[in-house]
VOKOLKOL-256676 format. One record per residue (C-alpha): residue in three letters; x, y, z; chain. Coordinates in pm, whole numbers, plus 50000, padded with zeros to 5 digits. Each point is the difference from the previous one (the first is absolute). Layout:
BEGIN
+-----+-------+-------+-------+---+
!   r !    c1 !    c2 !    c3 ! c !
+-----+-------+-------+-------+---+
! ALA !     X !     Y !     Z ! A !
...
+-----+-------+-------+-------+---+
//
This chain:
BEGIN
+-----+-------+-------+-------+---+
!   r !    c1 !    c2 !    c3 ! c !
+-----+-------+-------+-------+---+
! MET ! 13292 ! 78736 ! 62287 ! A !
! MET ! 50272 ! 50057 ! 49738 ! A !
! ARG ! 50280 ! 49743 ! 50017 ! A !
! ALA ! 50360 ! 50107 ! 50045 ! A !
! SER ! 50104 ! 49867 ! 49658 ! A !
! THR ! 49720 ! 50193 ! 49829 ! A !
! LEU ! 50090 ! 50318 ! 50189 ! A !
! SER ! 50363 ! 49956 ! 49898 ! A !
! LYS ! 49903 ! 49971 ! 49633 ! A !
! VAL ! 49783 ! 50315 ! 50023 ! A !
! LEU ! 50281 ! 50199 ! 50163 ! A !
! SER ! 50247 ! 49877 ! 49742 ! A !
! SER ! 49770 ! 50103 ! 49716 ! A !
! ALA ! 49944 ! 50342 ! 50156 ! A !
! SER ! 50373 ! 50051 ! 50050 ! A !
! PHE ! 50068 ! 49905 ! 49639 ! A !
! ALA ! 49734 ! 50242 ! 49877 ! A !
! LEU ! 50139 ! 50279 ! 50217 ! A !
! VAL ! 50354 ! 49942 ! 49874 ! A !
! SER ! 49873 ! 49995 ! 49640 ! A !
! VAL ! 49819 ! 50332 ! 50049 ! A !
! CYS ! 50303 ! 50161 ! 50160 ! A !
! THR ! 50226 ! 49867 ! 49724 ! A !
! PHE ! 49767 ! 50141 ! 49736 ! A !
! ALA ! 49977 ! 50336 ! 50178 ! A !
! LEU ! 50381 ! 50026 ! 50021 ! A !
! ALA ! 50064 ! 49891 ! 49641 ! A !
! ALA ! 50246 ! 50216 ! 49808 ! A !
! GLU ! 49888 ! 50171 ! 49681 ! A !
! GLU ! 50095 ! 49832 ! 49675 ! A !
! PRO ! 50099 ! 50259 ! 49735 ! A !
! ARG ! 49789 ! 49988 ! 49686 ! A !
! ALA ! 50157 ! 49882 ! 49677 ! A !
! GLY ! 50053 ! 50232 ! 49706 ! A !
! GLN ! 49787 ! 49956 ! 49689 ! A !
! LEU ! 50296 ! 49942 ! 49770 ! A !
! ASP ! 50225 ! 49793 ! 50228 ! A !
! ALA ! 49909 ! 49832 ! 50330 ! A !
! ARG ! 50359 ! 50037 ! 50121 ! A !
! VAL ! 49938 ! 50376 ! 50026 ! A !
! ARG ! 49778 ! 50080 ! 50298 ! A !
! PHE ! 49813 ! 50304 ! 50130 ! A !
! VAL ! 49871 ! 50088 ! 50346 ! A !
! ASP ! 49821 ! 50304 ! 50147 ! A !
! TYR ! 50173 ! 50168 ! 50294 ! A !
! ARG ! 49824 ! 49948 ! 50333 ! A !
! PRO ! 50201 ! 50093 ! 50312 ! A !
! TYR ! 49890 ! 49703 ! 50213 ! A !
! GLN ! 49993 ! 49722 ! 49741 ! A !
! VAL ! 50266 ! 49727 ! 49975 ! A !
! VAL ! 50091 ! 49909 ! 49641 ! A !
! ARG ! 50127 ! 49653 ! 49910 ! A !
! VAL ! 50312 ! 49981 ! 49783 ! A !
! THR ! 50100 ! 49663 ! 49855 ! A !
! GLY ! 50358 ! 49984 ! 49880 ! A !
! LEU ! 50164 ! 49748 ! 49772 ! A !
! LEU ! 50346 ! 49879 ! 50095 ! A !
! ARG ! 50280 ! 50143 ! 49787 ! A !
! HIS ! 49764 ! 50275 ! 49875 ! A !
! SER ! 49957 ! 50360 ! 50117 ! A !
! ILE ! 49680 ! 50193 ! 50067 ! A !
! GLN ! 49952 ! 50371 ! 49939 ! A !
! ILE ! 49757 ! 50189 ! 50227 ! A !
! GLU ! 49913 ! 50348 ! 49872 ! A !
! PHE ! 49853 ! 50262 ! 50235 ! A !
! SER ! 49873 ! 50349 ! 49913 ! A !
! PRO ! 50255 ! 50214 ! 49807 ! A !
! ASP ! 49967 ! 50274 ! 50266 ! A !
! GLU ! 50124 ! 49760 ! 50272 ! A !
! GLU ! 50350 ! 49899 ! 50104 ! A !
! ILE ! 50073 ! 49685 ! 50196 ! A !
! LEU ! 50147 ! 50074 ! 50344 ! A !
! GLN ! 50012 ! 49651 ! 50146 ! A !
! ALA ! 49925 ! 49641 ! 49895 ! A !
! ALA ! 50008 ! 49753 ! 50290 ! A !
! ILE ! 49974 ! 49622 ! 49933 ! A !
! GLY ! 49924 ! 49746 ! 50271 ! A !
! ASN ! 50222 ! 49728 ! 49849 ! A !
! THR ! 50303 ! 50159 ! 49837 ! A !
! VAL ! 50153 ! 49660 ! 49934 ! A !
! ALA ! 49720 ! 49897 ! 49764 ! A !
! TRP ! 49945 ! 50345 ! 49840 ! A !
! GLU ! 50202 ! 50302 ! 49897 ! A !
! ALA ! 49875 ! 50349 ! 49908 ! A !
! ALA ! 50156 ! 50292 ! 49807 ! A !
! PRO ! 49812 ! 50334 ! 49999 ! A !
! VAL ! 50058 ! 50251 ! 49718 ! A !
! GLY ! 49794 ! 50319 ! 50028 ! A !
! HIS ! 49634 ! 49895 ! 49992 ! A !
! ILE ! 50078 ! 49647 ! 49873 ! A !
! LEU ! 50088 ! 49699 ! 50216 ! A !
! PHE ! 50173 ! 49691 ! 49859 ! A !
! LEU ! 49936 ! 49671 ! 50185 ! A !
! LYS ! 50169 ! 49664 ! 49955 ! A !
! PRO ! 49927 ! 49673 ! 50180 ! A !
! ARG ! 50324 ! 49820 ! 50096 ! A !
! GLU ! 49862 ! 49683 ! 50155 ! A !
! GLN ! 49668 ! 49824 ! 50018 ! A !
! GLN ! 49896 ! 50034 ! 50362 ! A !
! GLU ! 49689 ! 50074 ! 50204 ! A !
! PRO ! 49808 ! 50320 ! 49912 ! A !
! THR ! 50131 ! 50319 ! 50161 ! A !
! ASN ! 49904 ! 50364 ! 49999 ! A !
! MET ! 50139 ! 50329 ! 49871 ! A !
! SER ! 49923 ! 50358 ! 50104 ! A !
! VAL ! 50078 ! 50296 ! 49774 ! A !
! VAL ! 49990 ! 50369 ! 50098 ! A !
! THR ! 50003 ! 50271 ! 49733 ! A !
! GLN ! 50002 ! 50379 ! 50010 ! A !
! ARG ! 49797 ! 50215 ! 49763 ! A !
! LEU ! 50103 ! 50335 ! 49852 ! A !
! ASP ! 49787 ! 50185 ! 50257 ! A !
! GLY ! 50190 ! 49830 ! 50287 ! A !
! THR ! 49724 ! 49757 ! 50102 ! A !
! LYS ! 50081 ! 49631 ! 50035 ! A !
! ARG ! 49826 ! 49684 ! 49884 ! A !
! SER ! 50028 ! 49646 ! 50137 ! A !
! TYR ! 49967 ! 49679 ! 49796 ! A !
! GLN ! 49968 ! 49646 ! 50135 ! A !
! PHE ! 50079 ! 49681 ! 49806 ! A !
! GLU ! 49985 ! 49626 ! 50049 ! A !
! LEU ! 50291 ! 49838 ! 49816 ! A !
! THR ! 49980 ! 49643 ! 49867 ! A !
! SER ! 50271 ! 49836 ! 49792 ! A !
! THR ! 49963 ! 49703 ! 49768 ! A !
! ASP ! 50178 ! 49813 ! 49721 ! A !
! GLU ! 49885 ! 49899 ! 49654 ! A !
! ASP ! 49895 ! 49649 ! 50109 ! A !
! LEU ! 49734 ! 50111 ! 50251 ! A !
! LYS ! 49643 ! 50008 ! 49872 ! A !
! GLY ! 49727 ! 50241 ! 50096 ! A !
! GLN ! 50238 ! 50294 ! 50053 ! A !
! ARG ! 49984 ! 50313 ! 49789 ! A !
! PRO ! 50335 ! 50178 ! 49995 ! A !
! PHE ! 50026 ! 50340 ! 49829 ! A !
! TYR ! 50272 ! 50238 ! 49893 ! A !
! LEU ! 49846 ! 50348 ! 50039 ! A !
! LEU ! 49762 ! 50141 ! 50262 ! A !
! LYS ! 49873 ! 50352 ! 49937 ! A !
! TYR ! 49807 ! 50199 ! 50260 ! A !
! GLN ! 49705 ! 50215 ! 49896 ! A !
! TYR ! 49849 ! 50283 ! 50205 ! A !
! PRO ! 49627 ! 50060 ! 49933 ! A !
! ALA ! 49965 ! 50240 ! 50295 ! A !
! ASP ! 50288 ! 50213 ! 49871 ! A !
! GLU ! 49850 ! 50011 ! 49651 ! A !
! ALA ! 49661 ! 50104 ! 50141 ! A !
! ALA ! 50161 ! 50275 ! 50210 ! A !
! LYS ! 50197 ! 50119 ! 49696 ! A !
! ARG ! 49686 ! 50019 ! 49785 ! A !
! LYS ! 49819 ! 50192 ! 50275 ! A !
! ALA ! 50288 ! 50246 ! 50037 ! A !
! GLU ! 50013 ! 50051 ! 49623 ! A !
! ALA ! 49624 ! 50063 ! 49992 ! A !
! VAL ! 50028 ! 50256 ! 50282 ! A !
! ALA ! 50294 ! 50171 ! 49827 ! A !
! ALA ! 49809 ! 50010 ! 49669 ! A !
! ALA ! 49697 ! 50152 ! 50172 ! A !
! GLU ! 50216 ! 50264 ! 50169 ! A !
! LEU ! 50170 ! 50080 ! 49669 ! A !
! ALA ! 49665 ! 50035 ! 49824 ! A !
! LYS ! 49875 ! 50225 ! 50280 ! A !
! SER ! 50315 ! 50214 ! 49976 ! A !
! ARG ! 49971 ! 50030 ! 49623 ! A !
! GLN ! 49633 ! 50090 ! 50031 ! A !
! ALA ! 50091 ! 50280 ! 50241 ! A !
! GLU ! 50274 ! 50121 ! 49764 ! A !
! ARG ! 49757 ! 50010 ! 49709 ! A !
! THR ! 49748 ! 50188 ! 50213 ! A !
! LEU ! 50257 ! 50258 ! 50105 ! A !
! ALA ! 50116 ! 50032 ! 49639 ! A !
! GLY ! 49645 ! 50069 ! 49885 ! A !
! ASP ! 49950 ! 49677 ! 49806 ! A !
! GLU ! 49639 ! 50015 ! 49883 ! A !
! THR ! 49948 ! 49626 ! 50054 ! A !
! ALA ! 50088 ! 50040 ! 50368 ! A !
! LEU ! 49765 ! 50290 ! 50079 ! A !
! PRO ! 49629 ! 49970 ! 50087 ! A !
! ARG ! 49764 ! 50067 ! 49710 ! A !
! ASN ! 49696 ! 50223 ! 49962 ! A !
! THR ! 49734 ! 49841 ! 49778 ! A !
! HIS ! 49718 ! 50246 ! 50064 ! A !
! TYR ! 49948 ! 50117 ! 49642 ! A !
! THR ! 49676 ! 50054 ! 49806 ! A !
! LEU ! 49930 ! 50045 ! 49628 ! A !
! GLN ! 49764 ! 50237 ! 49822 ! A !
! GLY ! 49903 ! 49952 ! 49639 ! A !
! THR ! 50004 ! 49710 ! 49753 ! A !
! ALA ! 50294 ! 49919 ! 49776 ! A !
! SER ! 50144 ! 49697 ! 49822 ! A !
! PHE ! 50330 ! 50045 ! 50184 ! A !
! GLU ! 49866 ! 49971 ! 50356 ! A !
! PRO ! 50282 ! 49883 ! 50234 ! A !
! ARG ! 49963 ! 49681 ! 50201 ! A !
! SER ! 50133 ! 50166 ! 50315 ! A !
! VAL ! 50151 ! 50323 ! 50126 ! A !
! SER ! 50208 ! 50037 ! 50317 ! A !
! ASP ! 50287 ! 50197 ! 50149 ! A !
! ASN ! 50263 ! 49956 ! 50270 ! A !
! GLY ! 50022 ! 50363 ! 50102 ! A !
! LYS ! 50255 ! 50076 ! 49731 ! A !
! ILE ! 49905 ! 49823 ! 49676 ! A !
! THR ! 49655 ! 49945 ! 49850 ! A !
! THR ! 49960 ! 49670 ! 49815 ! A !
! PHE ! 49745 ! 49936 ! 49725 ! A !
! VAL ! 49950 ! 49637 ! 49893 ! A !
! PHE ! 49843 ! 49948 ! 49656 ! A !
! PRO ! 49897 ! 49679 ! 49820 ! A !
! GLU ! 50272 ! 49842 ! 49790 ! A !
! ASN ! 50039 ! 50109 ! 49636 ! A !
! MET ! 49797 ! 50316 ! 50067 ! A !
! VAL ! 50114 ! 50330 ! 49857 ! A !
! ILE ! 50097 ! 50215 ! 50298 ! A !
! PRO ! 49819 ! 50336 ! 50007 ! A !
! ALA ! 50164 ! 50333 ! 50078 ! A !
! ILE ! 49992 ! 50072 ! 50373 ! A !
! TYR ! 49966 ! 50358 ! 50122 ! A !
! LEU ! 50033 ! 50133 ! 50353 ! A !
! VAL ! 49735 ! 50258 ! 50091 ! A !
! GLN ! 50131 ! 50295 ! 50199 ! A !
! GLY ! 49803 ! 50190 ! 50262 ! A !
! ASP ! 49896 ! 50258 ! 49738 ! A !
! ASP ! 49866 ! 49719 ! 49775 ! A !
! THR ! 50287 ! 50031 ! 49756 ! A !
! GLU ! 50136 ! 49672 ! 49860 ! A !
! SER ! 50362 ! 49901 ! 49953 ! A !
! LEU ! 50178 ! 49687 ! 49885 ! A !
! VAL ! 50210 ! 49828 ! 50266 ! A !
! PRO ! 50310 ! 49777 ! 49979 ! A !
! LYS ! 49913 ! 49632 ! 49990 ! A !
! THR ! 50142 ! 49655 ! 49927 ! A !
! VAL ! 49810 ! 49724 ! 49817 ! A !
! SER ! 50057 ! 49625 ! 50035 ! A !
! ASP ! 49759 ! 49716 ! 49900 ! A !
! GLY ! 49686 ! 50204 ! 50036 ! A !
! GLU ! 50110 ! 50160 ! 50326 ! A !
! VAL ! 50052 ! 50377 ! 49996 ! A !
! ARG ! 50187 ! 50167 ! 50287 ! A !
! VAL ! 49939 ! 50373 ! 50025 ! A !
! HIS ! 50262 ! 50170 ! 50212 ! A !
! ALA ! 49756 ! 50232 ! 50172 ! A !
! LEU ! 49692 ! 50018 ! 50224 ! A !
! ALA ! 49681 ! 50190 ! 49924 ! A !
! ALA ! 49645 ! 50031 ! 50116 ! A !
! LYS ! 49890 ! 49958 ! 49638 ! A !
! PHE ! 50140 ! 49856 ! 49678 ! A !
! VAL ! 49850 ! 50020 ! 49652 ! A !
! LEU ! 50057 ! 49723 ! 49746 ! A !
! ARG ! 49953 ! 50093 ! 49634 ! A !
! GLN ! 50005 ! 49809 ! 49674 ! A !
! GLY ! 49842 ! 50158 ! 49696 ! A !
! ASP ! 49654 ! 50126 ! 50101 ! A !
! GLU ! 49977 ! 49769 ! 50303 ! A !
! VAL ! 50059 ! 50148 ! 50345 ! A !
! LEU ! 50017 ! 49827 ! 50339 ! A !
! CYS ! 50041 ! 50175 ! 50336 ! A !
! VAL ! 50180 ! 49824 ! 50288 ! A !
! PHE ! 49952 ! 50134 ! 50355 ! A !
! ASN ! 50225 ! 49930 ! 50297 ! A !
! GLU ! 49755 ! 49976 ! 50289 ! A !
! SER ! 50281 ! 49988 ! 50260 ! A !
! TYR ! 50219 ! 50266 ! 49852 ! A !
! VAL ! 50264 ! 50140 ! 50236 ! A !
! PRO ! 50217 ! 50274 ! 49842 ! A !
! GLU ! 50299 ! 49899 ! 50213 ! A !
! GLY ! 49969 ! 49636 ! 49898 ! A !
! PHE ! 49873 ! 49683 ! 50168 ! A !
! ALA ! 49948 ! 50028 ! 50376 ! A !
! THR ! 50242 ! 49751 ! 50159 ! A !
! GLY ! 49876 ! 50055 ! 50356 ! A !
! THR ! 50350 ! 50095 ! 50118 ! A !
! MET ! 50007 ! 50358 ! 49862 ! A !
! THR ! 50294 ! 49905 ! 49773 ! A !
! THR ! 50038 ! 49883 ! 49642 ! A !
! SER ! 50049 ! 49644 ! 50125 ! A !
! PRO ! 49791 ! 49787 ! 50239 ! A !
! ALA ! 50331 ! 49862 ! 50134 ! A !
! VAL ! 50112 ! 50343 ! 50130 ! A !
! GLU ! 49823 ! 50185 ! 50281 ! A !
! ARG ! 50004 ! 50377 ! 50042 ! A !
! LEU ! 50035 ! 50143 ! 50351 ! A !
! ALA ! 49862 ! 50353 ! 50053 ! A !
! ARG ! 50238 ! 50257 ! 50145 ! A !
! GLU ! 49790 ! 50030 ! 50321 ! A !
! ASP ! 49995 ! 49622 ! 50043 ! A !
! TRP ! 50371 ! 49984 ! 49931 ! A !
! ALA ! 50066 ! 50268 ! 50262 ! A !
! ARG ! 49792 ! 49812 ! 50258 ! A !
! GLU ! 50184 ! 49676 ! 49918 ! A !
! GLU ! 50339 ! 50172 ! 50040 ! A !
! LYS ! 49897 ! 50166 ! 50327 ! A !
! SER ! 49870 ! 49672 ! 50140 ! A !
! ARG ! 50322 ! 49825 ! 49897 ! A !
! ASP ! 50215 ! 50271 ! 50163 ! A !
! VAL ! 49800 ! 49975 ! 50325 ! A !
! LYS ! 50040 ! 49621 ! 50011 ! A !
! LEU ! 50371 ! 50030 ! 49920 ! A !
! SER ! 50049 ! 50263 ! 50270 ! A !
! ALA ! 49819 ! 49788 ! 50259 ! A !
! SER ! 50201 ! 49691 ! 49914 ! A !
! THR ! 50339 ! 50177 ! 50019 ! A !
! SER ! 49944 ! 50219 ! 50312 ! A !
! LEU ! 50199 ! 49905 ! 50310 ! A !
! PRO ! 49815 ! 49886 ! 50316 ! A !
! ALA ! 49999 ! 50238 ! 50298 ! A !
! SER ! 50271 ! 49929 ! 50254 ! A !
! ASN ! 49902 ! 49933 ! 50365 ! A !
! GLY ! 50359 ! 50024 ! 50126 ! A !
! PRO ! 50167 ! 50296 ! 50175 ! A !
! THR ! 50073 ! 50319 ! 49810 ! A !
! VAL ! 50370 ! 50075 ! 49961 ! A !
! GLN ! 50076 ! 50368 ! 50046 ! A !
! PRO ! 50296 ! 50146 ! 49809 ! A !
! GLN ! 50302 ! 50077 ! 50215 ! A !
! LYS ! 50086 ! 50363 ! 50050 ! A !
+-----+-------+-------+-------+---+
//
């Protein structure tokens, strides 16, 4: 059987361990020291975390919150030992007397109207006490806000890029339109292009660098050939026309280029318009849509039948 004295020692040890655990769990957060000066501290904002502030007698402390916040209230548990002076998003603290630790609660309001709450544990000391780490500036940092800002900027950039892409498509920018690469060559020549493609408006010939560009002719339906307007840049030739067949000539060499997906009206966008971003609605479909809309509108605005008595006009 366990003796009473032994049981008492066990209970005392367990109580001590429990108090130690609770004390550790309730410990306030110590702000981290700056790299250049330990008297400047930084702490990440967490709504339910108490931050320890150690003040030096006859010295002030500056606490800096987010620039988009304004201090509404700063309440101190012991106003005899501490005084506070809020200015915008900055709070100035000053320990008056060295007393037992107390607490301070600060409420701020952001530009969007939402409020934030900050909790502090205040400890004052003088220059003779050892083991204390007073500081002069405490600056809050907001990792969650920065992450949300980066996400919003990324979403805005994506929307802007999507909008610009649509604008280029509607404007007929050749880089924004789908390309037809179904071209074949007939013949052998030293000026054979690396690739040929079109976007429904412009046919692009890509030649090896430093190659002399041949003359490019468009073949009409009656097999007659004609030169077409073009622009040349770094081996890339843009012919401002579409054709089922082109003929490339240089001296006695001839090369035929066939468009195997030639569409006289241009590249098929799938929307029956010049842009895949715009959809054409046939007149019959438009009429059905309008009729259906009118029927729905009429049904939604008609008055319900009355079940009450009919009032006859007086004679």
